[in-house]
Structure formats: structure tokens, C-alpha cells
KOLGU-4560 file (N, C-alpha, C; in nm, 3 decimals, padded with zeros to 5 digits):
<recs>
<n_xx: 08.234 n_yy: -06.895 n_zz: -14.587 ca_xx: 08.204 ca_yy: -06.812 ca_zz: -14.496 c_xx: 08.169 c_yy: -06.648 c_zz: -14.665 mol: A seq: 1 type: MET>
<n_xx: 08.041 n_yy: -06.624 n_zz: -14.701 ca_xx: 08.026 ca_yy: -06.520 ca_zz: -14.772 c_xx: 08.103 c_yy: -06.363 c_zz: -14.772 mol: A seq: 2 type: ALA>
<n_xx: 08.193 n_yy: -06.339 n_zz: -14.832 ca_xx: 08.223 ca_yy: -06.145 ca_zz: -14.849 c_xx: 08.158 c_yy: -06.084 c_zz: -14.834 mol: A seq: 3 type: ASP>
<n_xx: 08.164 n_yy: -05.923 n_zz: -14.846 ca_xx: 08.112 ca_yy: -05.820 ca_zz: -14.890 c_xx: 08.072 c_yy: -05.792 c_zz: -15.017 mol: A seq: 4 type: GLU>
<n_xx: 08.196 n_yy: -05.846 n_zz: -15.097 ca_xx: 08.153 ca_yy: -05.857 ca_zz: -15.281 c_xx: 08.030 c_yy: -05.972 c_zz: -15.271 mol: A seq: 5 type: ALA>
<n_xx: 08.027 n_yy: -06.078 n_zz: -15.196 ca_xx: 07.847 ca_yy: -06.109 ca_zz: -15.286 c_xx: 07.757 c_yy: -06.084 c_zz: -15.216 mol: A seq: 6 type: ASP>
<n_xx: 07.752 n_yy: -06.002 n_zz: -15.120 ca_xx: 07.642 ca_yy: -05.924 ca_zz: -15.101 c_xx: 07.522 c_yy: -05.837 c_zz: -15.135 mol: A seq: 7 type: LYS>
<n_xx: 07.601 n_yy: -05.747 n_zz: -15.245 ca_xx: 07.478 ca_yy: -05.715 ca_zz: -15.365 c_xx: 07.433 c_yy: -05.790 c_zz: -15.474 mol: A seq: 8 type: PRO>
<n_xx: 07.523 n_yy: -05.912 n_zz: -15.519 ca_xx: 07.447 ca_yy: -06.037 ca_zz: -15.595 c_xx: 07.333 c_yy: -06.070 c_zz: -15.497 mol: A seq: 9 type: GLU>
<n_xx: 07.348 n_yy: -06.102 n_zz: -15.383 ca_xx: 07.255 ca_yy: -06.197 ca_zz: -15.286 c_xx: 07.148 c_yy: -06.079 c_zz: -15.289 mol: A seq: 10 type: GLU>
<n_xx: 07.167 n_yy: -05.939 n_zz: -15.285 ca_xx: 07.031 ca_yy: -05.865 ca_zz: -15.223 c_xx: 06.961 c_yy: -05.876 c_zz: -15.407 mol: A seq: 11 type: ASP>
<n_xx: 07.097 n_yy: -05.875 n_zz: -15.503 ca_xx: 06.979 ca_yy: -05.857 ca_zz: -15.663 c_xx: 06.885 c_yy: -05.964 c_zz: -15.632 mol: A seq: 12 type: GLY>
<n_xx: 06.958 n_yy: -06.117 n_zz: -15.615 ca_xx: 06.886 ca_yy: -06.200 ca_zz: -15.694 c_xx: 06.734 c_yy: -06.271 c_zz: -15.577 mol: A seq: 13 type: GLU>
<n_xx: 06.780 n_yy: -06.180 n_zz: -15.441 ca_xx: 06.611 ca_yy: -06.156 ca_zz: -15.344 c_xx: 06.545 c_yy: -06.029 c_zz: -15.410 mol: A seq: 14 type: ALA>
<n_xx: 06.576 n_yy: -05.949 n_zz: -15.481 ca_xx: 06.515 ca_yy: -05.855 ca_zz: -15.551 c_xx: 06.412 c_yy: -05.948 c_zz: -15.660 mol: A seq: 15 type: ALA>
<n_xx: 06.510 n_yy: -05.978 n_zz: -15.724 ca_xx: 06.455 ca_yy: -06.080 ca_zz: -15.869 c_xx: 06.367 c_yy: -06.172 c_zz: -15.816 mol: A seq: 16 type: GLU>
<n_xx: 06.357 n_yy: -06.222 n_zz: -15.698 ca_xx: 06.279 ca_yy: -06.341 ca_zz: -15.666 c_xx: 06.158 c_yy: -06.258 c_zz: -15.613 mol: A seq: 17 type: GLN>
<n_xx: 06.217 n_yy: -06.171 n_zz: -15.551 ca_xx: 06.043 ca_yy: -06.103 ca_zz: -15.450 c_xx: 05.959 c_yy: -06.051 c_zz: -15.589 mol: A seq: 18 type: TRP>
<n_xx: 06.050 n_yy: -05.992 n_zz: -15.703 ca_xx: 05.942 ca_yy: -05.940 ca_zz: -15.808 c_xx: 05.855 c_yy: -06.056 c_zz: -15.884 mol: A seq: 19 type: GLU>
<n_xx: 05.945 n_yy: -06.233 n_zz: -15.903 ca_xx: 05.900 ca_yy: -06.303 ca_zz: -15.937 c_xx: 05.757 c_yy: -06.358 c_zz: -15.842 mol: A seq: 20 type: LEU>
<n_xx: 05.814 n_yy: -06.357 n_zz: -15.692 ca_xx: 05.677 ca_yy: -06.442 ca_zz: -15.639 c_xx: 05.544 c_yy: -06.357 c_zz: -15.613 mol: A seq: 21 type: VAL>
<n_xx: 05.574 n_yy: -06.195 n_zz: -15.682 ca_xx: 05.454 ca_yy: -06.136 ca_zz: -15.693 c_xx: 05.425 c_yy: -06.156 c_zz: -15.897 mol: A seq: 22 type: ASN>
<n_xx: 05.455 n_yy: -06.249 n_zz: -15.920 ca_xx: 05.402 ca_yy: -06.242 ca_zz: -16.054 c_xx: 05.233 c_yy: -06.209 c_zz: -16.091 mol: A seq: 23 type: THR>
<n_xx: 05.193 n_yy: -06.161 n_zz: -16.170 ca_xx: 05.061 ca_yy: -06.109 ca_zz: -16.161 c_xx: 04.997 c_yy: -06.269 c_zz: -16.198 mol: A seq: 24 type: PRO>
<n_xx: 04.863 n_yy: -06.258 n_zz: -16.114 ca_xx: 04.764 ca_yy: -06.330 ca_zz: -16.144 c_xx: 04.695 c_yy: -06.365 c_zz: -16.272 mol: A seq: 25 type: LEU>
<n_xx: 04.722 n_yy: -06.487 n_zz: -16.344 ca_xx: 04.649 ca_yy: -06.498 ca_zz: -16.480 c_xx: 04.758 c_yy: -06.544 c_zz: -16.593 mol: A seq: 26 type: GLY>
<n_xx: 04.862 n_yy: -06.446 n_zz: -16.611 ca_xx: 04.974 ca_yy: -06.487 ca_zz: -16.694 c_xx: 05.002 c_yy: -06.661 c_zz: -16.718 mol: A seq: 27 type: GLU>
<n_xx: 05.051 n_yy: -06.662 n_zz: -16.809 ca_xx: 05.070 ca_yy: -06.796 ca_zz: -16.844 c_xx: 05.203 c_yy: -06.843 c_zz: -16.766 mol: A seq: 28 type: GLN>
<n_xx: 05.222 n_yy: -06.929 n_zz: -16.720 ca_xx: 05.363 ca_yy: -07.009 ca_zz: -16.598 c_xx: 05.342 c_yy: -06.921 c_zz: -16.518 mol: A seq: 29 type: TRP>
<n_xx: 05.243 n_yy: -06.832 n_zz: -16.475 ca_xx: 05.270 ca_yy: -06.732 ca_zz: -16.336 c_xx: 05.292 c_yy: -06.850 c_zz: -16.239 mol: A seq: 30 type: SER>
<n_xx: 05.141 n_yy: -06.919 n_zz: -16.205 ca_xx: 05.144 ca_yy: -07.014 ca_zz: -16.059 c_xx: 05.339 c_yy: -07.109 c_zz: -16.064 mol: A seq: 31 type: GLY>
<n_xx: 05.338 n_yy: -07.121 n_zz: -16.194 ca_xx: 05.517 ca_yy: -07.203 ca_zz: -16.140 c_xx: 05.650 c_yy: -07.102 c_zz: -16.095 mol: A seq: 32 type: ARG>
<n_xx: 05.603 n_yy: -06.966 n_zz: -16.158 ca_xx: 05.698 ca_yy: -06.842 ca_zz: -16.141 c_xx: 05.706 c_yy: -06.849 c_zz: -15.977 mol: A seq: 33 type: THR>
<n_xx: 05.577 n_yy: -06.826 n_zz: -15.920 ca_xx: 05.557 ca_yy: -06.774 ca_zz: -15.810 c_xx: 05.552 c_yy: -06.914 c_zz: -15.719 mol: A seq: 34 type: ARG>
<n_xx: 05.617 n_yy: -07.000 n_zz: -15.784 ca_xx: 05.624 ca_yy: -07.131 ca_zz: -15.686 c_xx: 05.761 c_yy: -07.165 c_zz: -15.681 mol: A seq: 35 type: TYR>
<n_xx: 05.850 n_yy: -07.114 n_zz: -15.796 ca_xx: 05.974 ca_yy: -07.134 ca_zz: -15.791 c_xx: 06.056 c_yy: -06.996 c_zz: -15.701 mol: A seq: 36 type: ALA>
<n_xx: 05.990 n_yy: -06.918 n_zz: -15.712 ca_xx: 06.041 ca_yy: -06.765 ca_zz: -15.625 c_xx: 06.038 c_yy: -06.840 c_zz: -15.494 mol: A seq: 37 type: ALA>
<n_xx: 05.914 n_yy: -06.873 n_zz: -15.459 ca_xx: 05.876 ca_yy: -06.922 ca_zz: -15.327 c_xx: 05.978 c_yy: -07.028 c_zz: -15.250 mol: A seq: 38 type: ALA>
<n_xx: 06.024 n_yy: -07.116 n_zz: -15.328 ca_xx: 06.120 ca_yy: -07.187 ca_zz: -15.305 c_xx: 06.247 c_yy: -07.116 c_zz: -15.273 mol: A seq: 39 type: MET>
<n_xx: 06.278 n_yy: -07.042 n_zz: -15.344 ca_xx: 06.400 ca_yy: -06.927 ca_zz: -15.340 c_xx: 06.429 c_yy: -06.937 c_zz: -15.159 mol: A seq: 40 type: PHE>
<n_xx: 06.255 n_yy: -06.844 n_zz: -15.140 ca_xx: 06.285 ca_yy: -06.788 ca_zz: -15.017 c_xx: 06.247 c_yy: -06.921 c_zz: -14.919 mol: A seq: 41 type: PHE>
<n_xx: 06.201 n_yy: -06.984 n_zz: -14.929 ca_xx: 06.218 ca_yy: -07.118 ca_zz: -14.825 c_xx: 06.318 c_yy: -07.198 c_zz: -14.808 mol: A seq: 42 type: TYR>
<n_xx: 06.368 n_yy: -07.191 n_zz: -14.904 ca_xx: 06.566 ca_yy: -07.239 ca_zz: -14.884 c_xx: 06.647 c_yy: -07.140 c_zz: -14.810 mol: A seq: 43 type: LYS>
<n_xx: 06.595 n_yy: -06.991 n_zz: -14.840 ca_xx: 06.656 ca_yy: -06.924 ca_zz: -14.702 c_xx: 06.616 c_yy: -06.904 c_zz: -14.596 mol: A seq: 44 type: ARG>
<n_xx: 06.505 n_yy: -06.986 n_zz: -14.551 ca_xx: 06.433 ca_yy: -07.002 ca_zz: -14.409 c_xx: 06.352 c_yy: -06.875 c_zz: -14.411 mol: A seq: 45 type: ASP>
<n_xx: 06.325 n_yy: -06.780 n_zz: -14.468 ca_xx: 06.185 ca_yy: -06.688 ca_zz: -14.518 c_xx: 06.035 c_yy: -06.731 c_zz: -14.500 mol: A seq: 46 type: GLU>
<n_xx: 06.063 n_yy: -06.858 n_zz: -14.542 ca_xx: 05.907 ca_yy: -06.922 ca_zz: -14.582 c_xx: 05.862 c_yy: -07.033 c_zz: -14.457 mol: A seq: 47 type: MET>
<n_xx: 05.775 n_yy: -07.051 n_zz: -14.404 ca_xx: 05.781 ca_yy: -07.208 ca_zz: -14.386 c_xx: 05.734 c_yy: -07.317 c_zz: -14.523 mol: A seq: 48 type: SER>
<n_xx: 05.723 n_yy: -07.450 n_zz: -14.441 ca_xx: 05.727 ca_yy: -07.575 ca_zz: -14.542 c_xx: 05.558 c_yy: -07.525 c_zz: -14.573 mol: A seq: 49 type: ALA>
<n_xx: 05.470 n_yy: -07.548 n_zz: -14.475 ca_xx: 05.335 ca_yy: -07.538 ca_zz: -14.498 c_xx: 05.295 c_yy: -07.414 c_zz: -14.593 mol: A seq: 50 type: GLU>
<n_xx: 05.322 n_yy: -07.282 n_zz: -14.563 ca_xx: 05.330 ca_yy: -07.173 ca_zz: -14.707 c_xx: 05.382 c_yy: -07.296 c_zz: -14.801 mol: A seq: 51 type: THR>
<n_xx: 05.511 n_yy: -07.277 n_zz: -14.852 ca_xx: 05.532 ca_yy: -07.315 ca_zz: -14.986 c_xx: 05.463 c_yy: -07.434 c_zz: -15.051 mol: A seq: 52 type: LEU>
<n_xx: 05.428 n_yy: -07.529 n_zz: -14.945 ca_xx: 05.318 ca_yy: -07.632 ca_zz: -15.055 c_xx: 05.196 c_yy: -07.568 c_zz: -15.040 mol: A seq: 53 type: GLU>
<n_xx: 05.158 n_yy: -07.459 n_zz: -14.992 ca_xx: 05.040 ca_yy: -07.413 ca_zz: -15.084 c_xx: 05.096 c_yy: -07.306 c_zz: -15.176 mol: A seq: 54 type: VAL>
<n_xx: 05.180 n_yy: -07.279 n_zz: -15.230 ca_xx: 05.229 ca_yy: -07.227 ca_zz: -15.352 c_xx: 05.263 c_yy: -07.359 c_zz: -15.450 mol: A seq: 55 type: TYR>
<n_xx: 05.299 n_yy: -07.495 n_zz: -15.411 ca_xx: 05.302 ca_yy: -07.584 ca_zz: -15.472 c_xx: 05.161 c_yy: -07.663 c_zz: -15.557 mol: A seq: 56 type: ARG>
<n_xx: 05.094 n_yy: -07.612 n_zz: -15.470 ca_xx: 04.974 ca_yy: -07.665 ca_zz: -15.506 c_xx: 04.886 c_yy: -07.565 c_zz: -15.614 mol: A seq: 57 type: ILE>
<n_xx: 04.923 n_yy: -07.459 n_zz: -15.607 ca_xx: 04.854 ca_yy: -07.359 ca_zz: -15.679 c_xx: 04.994 c_yy: -07.314 c_zz: -15.822 mol: A seq: 58 type: CYS>
<n_xx: 05.066 n_yy: -07.416 n_zz: -15.826 ca_xx: 05.182 ca_yy: -07.399 ca_zz: -15.925 c_xx: 05.129 c_yy: -07.389 c_zz: -16.031 mol: A seq: 59 type: ALA>
<n_xx: 05.007 n_yy: -07.489 n_zz: -16.062 ca_xx: 05.004 ca_yy: -07.531 ca_zz: -16.221 c_xx: 04.829 c_yy: -07.450 c_zz: -16.237 mol: A seq: 60 type: ARG>
<n_xx: 04.776 n_yy: -07.333 n_zz: -16.154 ca_xx: 04.673 ca_yy: -07.272 ca_zz: -16.143 c_xx: 04.724 c_yy: -07.096 c_zz: -16.170 mol: A seq: 61 type: LEU>
<n_xx: 04.727 n_yy: -07.073 n_zz: -16.267 ca_xx: 04.773 ca_yy: -06.941 ca_zz: -16.339 c_xx: 04.730 c_yy: -06.857 c_zz: -16.241 mol: A seq: 62 type: ASP>
<n_xx: 04.564 n_yy: -06.901 n_zz: -16.207 ca_xx: 04.494 ca_yy: -06.746 ca_zz: -16.167 c_xx: 04.410 c_yy: -06.765 c_zz: -16.047 mol: A seq: 63 type: SER>
<n_xx: 04.484 n_yy: -06.923 n_zz: -15.974 ca_xx: 04.500 ca_yy: -06.918 ca_zz: -15.860 c_xx: 04.591 c_yy: -06.846 c_zz: -15.735 mol: A seq: 64 type: GLU>
<n_xx: 04.515 n_yy: -06.776 n_zz: -15.614 ca_xx: 04.564 ca_yy: -06.650 ca_zz: -15.585 c_xx: 04.621 c_yy: -06.727 c_zz: -15.447 mol: A seq: 65 type: ASN>
<n_xx: 04.784 n_yy: -06.749 n_zz: -15.440 ca_xx: 04.744 ca_yy: -06.874 ca_zz: -15.304 c_xx: 04.790 c_yy: -06.797 c_zz: -15.172 mol: A seq: 66 type: PRO>
<n_xx: 04.789 n_yy: -06.679 n_zz: -15.160 ca_xx: 04.737 ca_yy: -06.591 ca_zz: -15.032 c_xx: 04.651 c_yy: -06.617 c_zz: -14.949 mol: A seq: 67 type: LEU>
<n_xx: 04.522 n_yy: -06.622 n_zz: -15.001 ca_xx: 04.429 ca_yy: -06.674 ca_zz: -14.956 c_xx: 04.402 c_yy: -06.782 c_zz: -14.870 mol: A seq: 68 type: PRO>
<n_xx: 04.429 n_yy: -06.888 n_zz: -14.924 ca_xx: 04.453 ca_yy: -07.024 ca_zz: -14.938 c_xx: 04.595 c_yy: -07.001 c_zz: -14.776 mol: A seq: 69 type: ILE>
<n_xx: 04.658 n_yy: -06.960 n_zz: -14.808 ca_xx: 04.788 ca_yy: -06.942 ca_zz: -14.666 c_xx: 04.711 c_yy: -06.906 c_zz: -14.568 mol: A seq: 70 type: ILE>
<n_xx: 04.618 n_yy: -06.772 n_zz: -14.559 ca_xx: 04.518 ca_yy: -06.734 ca_zz: -14.433 c_xx: 04.449 c_yy: -06.817 c_zz: -14.370 mol: A seq: 71 type: ARG>
<n_xx: 04.385 n_yy: -06.892 n_zz: -14.539 ca_xx: 04.239 ca_yy: -06.995 ca_zz: -14.453 c_xx: 04.293 c_yy: -07.077 c_zz: -14.375 mol: A seq: 72 type: ASP>
<n_xx: 04.428 n_yy: -07.126 n_zz: -14.401 ca_xx: 04.480 ca_yy: -07.253 ca_zz: -14.320 c_xx: 04.546 c_yy: -07.223 c_zz: -14.207 mol: A seq: 73 type: ARG>
<n_xx: 04.585 n_yy: -07.068 n_zz: -14.186 ca_xx: 04.631 ca_yy: -07.065 ca_zz: -14.021 c_xx: 04.803 c_yy: -07.072 c_zz: -14.060 mol: A seq: 74 type: GLY>
<n_xx: 04.838 n_yy: -07.031 n_zz: -14.194 ca_xx: 04.995 ca_yy: -07.097 ca_zz: -14.226 c_xx: 05.078 c_yy: -06.943 c_zz: -14.239 mol: A seq: 75 type: VAL>
<n_xx: 05.216 n_yy: -06.931 n_zz: -14.247 ca_xx: 05.248 ca_yy: -06.799 ca_zz: -14.336 c_xx: 05.213 c_yy: -06.700 c_zz: -14.259 mol: A seq: 76 type: GLY>
<n_xx: 05.172 n_yy: -06.675 n_zz: -14.149 ca_xx: 05.141 ca_yy: -06.565 ca_zz: -14.098 c_xx: 05.234 c_yy: -06.433 c_zz: -14.112 mol: A seq: 77 type: LYS>
<n_xx: 05.356 n_yy: -06.473 n_zz: -14.100 ca_xx: 05.509 ca_yy: -06.390 ca_zz: -14.088 c_xx: 05.493 c_yy: -06.340 c_zz: -14.253 mol: A seq: 78 type: ASP>
<n_xx: 05.457 n_yy: -06.443 n_zz: -14.375 ca_xx: 05.469 ca_yy: -06.416 ca_zz: -14.510 c_xx: 05.368 c_yy: -06.375 c_zz: -14.488 mol: A seq: 79 type: TRP>
<n_xx: 05.285 n_yy: -06.369 n_zz: -14.507 ca_xx: 05.156 ca_yy: -06.294 ca_zz: -14.467 c_xx: 05.157 c_yy: -06.116 c_zz: -14.493 mol: A seq: 80 type: LEU>
<n_xx: 05.217 n_yy: -06.108 n_zz: -14.368 ca_xx: 05.241 ca_yy: -05.954 ca_zz: -14.307 c_xx: 05.390 c_yy: -05.964 c_zz: -14.415 mol: A seq: 81 type: LYS>
<n_xx: 05.482 n_yy: -06.002 n_zz: -14.449 ca_xx: 05.599 ca_yy: -05.963 ca_zz: -14.532 c_xx: 05.556 c_yy: -05.894 c_zz: -14.626 mol: A seq: 82 type: ARG>
<n_xx: 05.436 n_yy: -05.958 n_zz: -14.711 ca_xx: 05.401 ca_yy: -05.950 ca_zz: -14.877 c_xx: 05.281 c_yy: -05.876 c_zz: -14.884 mol: A seq: 83 type: ILE>
<n_xx: 05.203 n_yy: -05.809 n_zz: -14.728 ca_xx: 05.109 ca_yy: -05.715 ca_zz: -14.730 c_xx: 04.990 c_yy: -05.773 c_zz: -14.757 mol: A seq: 84 type: GLY>
<n_xx: 04.982 n_yy: -05.865 n_zz: -14.744 ca_xx: 04.834 ca_yy: -05.960 ca_zz: -14.732 c_xx: 04.807 c_yy: -05.971 c_zz: -14.605 mol: A seq: 85 type: PHE>
<n_xx: 04.731 n_yy: -05.912 n_zz: -14.512 ca_xx: 04.696 ca_yy: -05.913 ca_zz: -14.387 c_xx: 04.520 c_yy: -05.936 c_zz: -14.376 mol: A seq: 86 type: GLU>
</recs>
């Protein structure tokens, strides 16, 4: 069981991963960066497998925005709300 001393480190990691999952489109390796950060949230049960799959598909496509694809597939509604894409 994690003690309170581990909490700030976890919050810091989550904040860093949040920035990474929001890496701007078109930057070199940004698709892979977003996918790696999405995996972090998936492992914490904060993202569905279907949503993560869209990030995986877009990983090699640095200019492709996964959010409209997630919306069009009708998956990840909680994730889209959380990330501000409704």
C-alpha cells in the first residue's frame, strides 16, 4: 500500500503524462508520445482499451488527431470529456 509520501510523486507523474498526452499535433514523434502517455492512463484504469487502441493506431501519424476518431467510434466518452473534446 502506498503511503502519503508517494502521493506527490504520483501526482507529479500524472501531471507530466497529462502534458504528454496533449503534445501538439505535427511535432516529430508526437503520435508516439501521445500513445505512451495514453498507456499510462490506461494502466491506471482512466482510459478504455478502445480509446487506447485509437492512440495506438495514430502513434505513427504525428499529425493525426486521435480525438475525433475516438468520438466517431463512439468510445471513450469519459476520456473526451476529461480532455475537453466534446
